Structure formats: C-alpha cells, structure tokens
N, CA, C and O atoms as a GROMACS GRO file, in nm:
protein
  256
    1UNK      N    1  15.814  -2.955   5.761
    1UNK     CA    2  15.802  -2.928   5.620
    1UNK      C    3  15.695  -2.821   5.603
    1UNK      O    4  15.595  -2.818   5.675
    2UNK      N    5  15.718  -2.734   5.508
    2UNK     CA    6  15.622  -2.627   5.481
    2UNK      C    7  15.580  -2.634   5.334
    2UNK      O    8  15.663  -2.641   5.244
    3UNK      N    9  15.452  -2.632   5.315
    3UNK     CA   10  15.394  -2.627   5.179
    3UNK      C   11  15.318  -2.496   5.170
    3UNK      O   12  15.226  -2.472   5.248
    4UNK      N   13  15.356  -2.411   5.076
    4UNK     CA   14  15.287  -2.283   5.062
    4UNK      C   15  15.256  -2.254   4.916
    4UNK      O   16  15.289  -2.332   4.827
    5UNK      N   17  15.194  -2.141   4.894
    5UNK     CA   18  15.151  -2.097   4.760
    5UNK      C   19  15.049  -2.193   4.699
    5UNK      O   20  15.053  -2.220   4.579
    6UNK      N   21  14.958  -2.246   4.783
    6UNK     CA   22  14.851  -2.332   4.734
    6UNK      C   23  14.739  -2.250   4.672
    6UNK      O   24  14.752  -2.129   4.655
    7UNK      N   25  14.631  -2.316   4.638
    7UNK     CA   26  14.516  -2.246   4.581
    7UNK      C   27  14.465  -2.141   4.678
    7UNK      O   28  14.467  -2.160   4.799
    8UNK      N   29  14.420  -2.030   4.623
    8UNK     CA   30  14.369  -1.922   4.705
    8UNK      C   31  14.231  -1.961   4.760
    8UNK      O   32  14.145  -2.011   4.688
    9UNK      N   33  14.214  -1.937   4.889
    9UNK     CA   34  14.083  -1.959   4.950
    9UNK      C   35  13.987  -1.851   4.902
    9UNK      O   36  14.029  -1.742   4.864
   10UNK      N   37  13.860  -1.882   4.902
   10UNK     CA   38  13.760  -1.782   4.864
   10UNK      C   39  13.767  -1.670   4.966
   10UNK      O   40  13.750  -1.694   5.086
   11UNK      N   41  13.791  -1.550   4.920
   11UNK     CA   42  13.800  -1.432   5.007
   11UNK      C   43  13.910  -1.446   5.112
   11UNK      O   44  13.895  -1.396   5.224
   12UNK      N   45  14.019  -1.512   5.078
   12UNK     CA   46  14.124  -1.530   5.178
   12UNK      C   47  14.261  -1.549   5.116
   12UNK      O   48  14.281  -1.524   4.997
   13UNK      N   49  14.356  -1.593   5.198
   13UNK     CA   50  14.494  -1.610   5.152
   13UNK      C   51  14.513  -1.740   5.073
   13UNK      O   52  14.421  -1.822   5.062
   14UNK      N   53  14.631  -1.757   5.018
   14UNK     CA   54  14.666  -1.884   4.955
   14UNK      C   55  14.676  -1.990   5.065
   14UNK      O   56  14.718  -1.961   5.176
   15UNK      N   57  14.636  -2.112   5.032
   15UNK     CA   58  14.645  -2.220   5.130
   15UNK      C   59  14.791  -2.254   5.158
   15UNK      O   60  14.877  -2.245   5.070
   16UNK      N   61  14.817  -2.294   5.283
   16UNK     CA   62  14.950  -2.341   5.321
   16UNK      C   63  14.936  -2.446   5.430
   16UNK      O   64  14.834  -2.453   5.500
   17UNK      N   65  15.038  -2.528   5.443
   17UNK     CA   66  15.038  -2.632   5.546
   17UNK      C   67  15.178  -2.646   5.603
   17UNK      O   68  15.278  -2.636   5.532
   18UNK      N   69  15.182  -2.669   5.734
   18UNK     CA   70  15.308  -2.698   5.802
   18UNK      C   71  15.294  -2.840   5.858
   18UNK      O   72  15.200  -2.868   5.933
   19UNK      N   73  15.387  -2.928   5.822
   19UNK     CA   74  15.385  -3.066   5.869
   19UNK      C   75  15.494  -3.080   5.975
   19UNK      O   76  15.611  -3.055   5.950
   20UNK      N   77  15.452  -3.121   6.095
   20UNK     CA   78  15.545  -3.143   6.206
   20UNK      C   79  15.561  -3.293   6.224
   20UNK      O   80  15.463  -3.365   6.246
   21UNK      N   81  15.685  -3.342   6.213
   21UNK     CA   82  15.712  -3.485   6.221
   21UNK      C   83  15.782  -3.520   6.350
   21UNK      O   84  15.866  -3.445   6.400
   22UNK      N   85  15.746  -3.636   6.404
   22UNK     CA   86  15.818  -3.692   6.519
   22UNK      C   87  15.841  -3.840   6.494
   22UNK      O   88  15.772  -3.902   6.413
   23UNK      N   89  15.937  -3.895   6.564
   23UNK     CA   90  15.975  -4.034   6.545
   23UNK      C   91  15.863  -4.127   6.589
   23UNK      O   92  15.800  -4.106   6.693
   24UNK      N   93  15.838  -4.230   6.509
   24UNK     CA   94  15.740  -4.332   6.541
   24UNK      C   95  15.767  -4.457   6.460
   24UNK      O   96  15.834  -4.452   6.357
   25UNK      N   97  15.714  -4.570   6.506
   25UNK     CA   98  15.739  -4.698   6.440
   25UNK      C   99  15.670  -4.710   6.304
   25UNK      O  100  15.712  -4.790   6.221
   26UNK      N  101  15.565  -4.630   6.281
   26UNK     CA  102  15.494  -4.635   6.152
   26UNK      C  103  15.444  -4.496   6.116
   26UNK      O  104  15.434  -4.409   6.202
   27UNK      N  105  15.411  -4.475   5.989
   27UNK     CA  106  15.355  -4.348   5.945
   27UNK      C  107  15.215  -4.334   6.002
   27UNK      O  108  15.131  -4.423   5.987
   28UNK      N  109  15.190  -4.222   6.069
   28UNK     CA  110  15.062  -4.203   6.135
   28UNK      C  111  15.030  -4.054   6.145
   28UNK      O  112  15.114  -3.976   6.190
   29UNK      N  113  14.911  -4.015   6.104
   29UNK     CA  114  14.865  -3.877   6.123
   29UNK      C  115  14.806  -3.867   6.263
   29UNK      O  116  14.714  -3.941   6.298
   30UNK      N  117  14.859  -3.776   6.343
   30UNK     CA  118  14.812  -3.760   6.481
   30UNK      C  119  14.704  -3.654   6.495
   30UNK      O  120  14.607  -3.672   6.569
   31UNK      N  121  14.722  -3.543   6.422
   31UNK     CA  122  14.629  -3.431   6.439
   31UNK      C  123  14.638  -3.337   6.320
   31UNK      O  124  14.746  -3.316   6.265
   32UNK      N  125  14.525  -3.282   6.280
   32UNK     CA  126  14.521  -3.179   6.176
   32UNK      C  127  14.441  -3.063   6.233
   32UNK      O  128  14.331  -3.082   6.285
   33UNK      N  129  14.497  -2.943   6.223
   33UNK     CA  130  14.426  -2.825   6.274
   33UNK      C  131  14.437  -2.711   6.173
   33UNK      O  132  14.519  -2.714   6.081
   34UNK      N  133  14.352  -2.611   6.193
   34UNK     CA  134  14.351  -2.491   6.108
   34UNK      C  135  14.356  -2.369   6.200
   34UNK      O  136  14.253  -2.308   6.228
   35UNK      N  137  14.477  -2.332   6.247
   35UNK     CA  138  14.487  -2.220   6.342
   35UNK      C  139  14.447  -2.085   6.282
   35UNK      O  140  14.402  -1.997   6.355
   36UNK      N  141  14.463  -2.068   6.152
   36UNK     CA  142  14.419  -1.947   6.082
   36UNK      C  143  14.349  -1.990   5.954
   36UNK      O  144  14.364  -2.103   5.908
   37UNK      N  145  14.272  -1.899   5.897
   37UNK     CA  146  14.199  -1.930   5.776
   37UNK      C  147  14.292  -1.983   5.666
   37UNK      O  148  14.384  -1.913   5.625
   38UNK      N  149  14.267  -2.105   5.621
   38UNK     CA  150  14.339  -2.169   5.510
   38UNK      C  151  14.486  -2.198   5.541
   38UNK      O  152  14.566  -2.218   5.449
   39UNK      N  153  14.522  -2.198   5.668
   39UNK     CA  154  14.657  -2.235   5.711
   39UNK      C  155  14.643  -2.358   5.801
   39UNK      O  156  14.579  -2.352   5.906
   40UNK      N  157  14.704  -2.469   5.760
   40UNK     CA  158  14.685  -2.596   5.828
   40UNK      C  159  14.814  -2.642   5.895
   40UNK      O  160  14.924  -2.615   5.847
   41UNK      N  161  14.799  -2.711   6.008
   41UNK     CA  162  14.910  -2.773   6.078
   41UNK      C  163  14.878  -2.921   6.089
   41UNK      O  164  14.772  -2.959   6.138
   42UNK      N  165  14.971  -3.005   6.042
   42UNK     CA  166  14.952  -3.150   6.042
   42UNK      C  167  15.063  -3.211   6.128
   42UNK      O  168  15.181  -3.194   6.098
   43UNK      N  169  15.024  -3.282   6.233
   43UNK     CA  170  15.122  -3.349   6.320
   43UNK      C  171  15.122  -3.497   6.285
   43UNK      O  172  15.017  -3.562   6.282
   44UNK      N  173  15.243  -3.551   6.260
   44UNK     CA  174  15.257  -3.690   6.216
   44UNK      C  175  15.372  -3.759   6.288
   44UNK      O  176  15.462  -3.695   6.342
   45UNK      N  177  15.366  -3.894   6.287
   45UNK     CA  178  15.478  -3.978   6.330
   45UNK      C  179  15.527  -4.052   6.207
   45UNK      O  180  15.449  -4.087   6.119
   46UNK      N  181  15.659  -4.077   6.202
   46UNK     CA  182  15.717  -4.150   6.089
   46UNK      C  183  15.852  -4.208   6.130
   46UNK      O  184  15.929  -4.141   6.199
   47UNK      N  185  15.884  -4.331   6.087
   47UNK     CA  186  16.016  -4.386   6.111
   47UNK      C  187  16.124  -4.314   6.030
   47UNK      O  188  16.242  -4.326   6.060
   48UNK      N  189  16.085  -4.240   5.929
   48UNK     CA  190  16.181  -4.170   5.843
   48UNK      C  191  16.258  -4.062   5.918
   48UNK      O  192  16.366  -4.023   5.874
   49UNK      N  193  16.206  -4.014   6.030
   49UNK     CA  194  16.274  -3.908   6.104
   49UNK      C  195  16.342  -3.960   6.231
   49UNK      O  196  16.392  -3.881   6.310
   50UNK      N  197  16.342  -4.090   6.251
   50UNK     CA  198  16.401  -4.148   6.371
   50UNK      C  199  16.553  -4.151   6.360
   50UNK      O  200  16.609  -4.185   6.256
   51UNK      N  201  16.618  -4.115   6.469
   51UNK     CA  202  16.764  -4.125   6.475
   51UNK      C  203  16.806  -4.242   6.564
   51UNK      O  204  16.924  -4.277   6.568
   52UNK      N  205  16.711  -4.302   6.634
   52UNK     CA  206  16.737  -4.414   6.723
   52UNK      C  207  16.728  -4.545   6.644
   52UNK      O  208  16.622  -4.572   6.587
   53UNK      N  209  16.833  -4.626   6.637
   53UNK     CA  210  16.830  -4.751   6.560
   53UNK      C  211  16.723  -4.849   6.607
   53UNK      O  212  16.682  -4.936   6.530
   54UNK      N  213  16.676  -4.838   6.732
   54UNK     CA  214  16.573  -4.928   6.782
   54UNK      C  215  16.446  -4.921   6.698
   54UNK      O  216  16.380  -5.022   6.677
   55UNK      N  217  16.412  -4.801   6.649
   55UNK     CA  218  16.289  -4.787   6.570
   55UNK      C  219  16.302  -4.860   6.437
   55UNK      O  220  16.204  -4.916   6.388
   56UNK      N  221  16.419  -4.861   6.378
   56UNK     CA  222  16.440  -4.935   6.255
   56UNK      C  223  16.419  -5.084   6.277
   56UNK      O  224  16.364  -5.151   6.190
   57UNK      N  225  16.463  -5.137   6.392
   57UNK     CA  226  16.444  -5.278   6.423
   57UNK      C  227  16.296  -5.311   6.440
   57UNK      O  228  16.251  -5.417   6.395
   58UNK      N  229  16.221  -5.223   6.503
   58UNK     CA  230  16.077  -5.245   6.517
   58UNK      C  231  16.014  -5.254   6.379
   58UNK      O  232  15.930  -5.340   6.354
   59UNK      N  233  16.053  -5.165   6.291
   59UNK     CA  234  15.997  -5.161   6.156
   59UNK      C  235  16.029  -5.291   6.082
   59UNK      O  236  15.942  -5.346   6.014
   60UNK      N  237  16.153  -5.341   6.094
   60UNK     CA  238  16.191  -5.465   6.026
   60UNK      C  239  16.107  -5.581   6.074
   60UNK      O  240  16.066  -5.664   5.992
   61UNK      N  241  16.079  -5.590   6.204
   61UNK     CA  242  15.997  -5.698   6.257
   61UNK      C  243  15.856  -5.691   6.202
   61UNK      O  244  15.796  -5.794   6.172
   62UNK      N  245  15.802  -5.569   6.188
   62UNK     CA  246  15.666  -5.554   6.135
   62UNK      C  247  15.659  -5.598   5.990
   62UNK      O  248  15.556  -5.650   5.946
   63UNK      N  249  15.766  -5.577   5.913
   63UNK     CA  250  15.765  -5.614   5.772
   63UNK      C  251  15.774  -5.764   5.751
   63UNK      O  252  15.731  -5.814   5.648
   64UNK      N  253  15.828  -5.838   5.849
   64UNK     CA  254  15.838  -5.983   5.838
   64UNK      C  255  15.701  -6.039   5.853
   64UNK      O  256  15.684  -6.161   5.847
   0.00000   0.00000   0.00000
C-alpha cells in the first residue's frame, strides 16, 4: 500500500509511506524505517493478506 501527498516536511518533500504486508497469524508491525527524508517504509504481518487457509484456523482458535 502506498500513502502519498502527506504534509510537507520542513524544507523537504511531502510525506509518504509504503506499507509492505506479509502473511501472519495476527496484525503486527515488524519494522519502520525512513530510507529518504520524510519517506517511510513500514513492514507488517496480517492475516488479511494470507492465502493459506491454515492461518485463518489459527486466528479462529485465538478468538475462542
């Protein structure tokens, strides 16, 4: 996911963020970095992007 056209940094570009998602049993932020001024990369895990039905079963057990 890409979020752009954010507030302008002081003396810099508009803020932007790229969110990289991978499959995981729960929502979890793994890492946040700023490779360039006011440009952020956020790495996350989420069951919402899983294509393997096993992850859905893990999630159901956690909700019980």
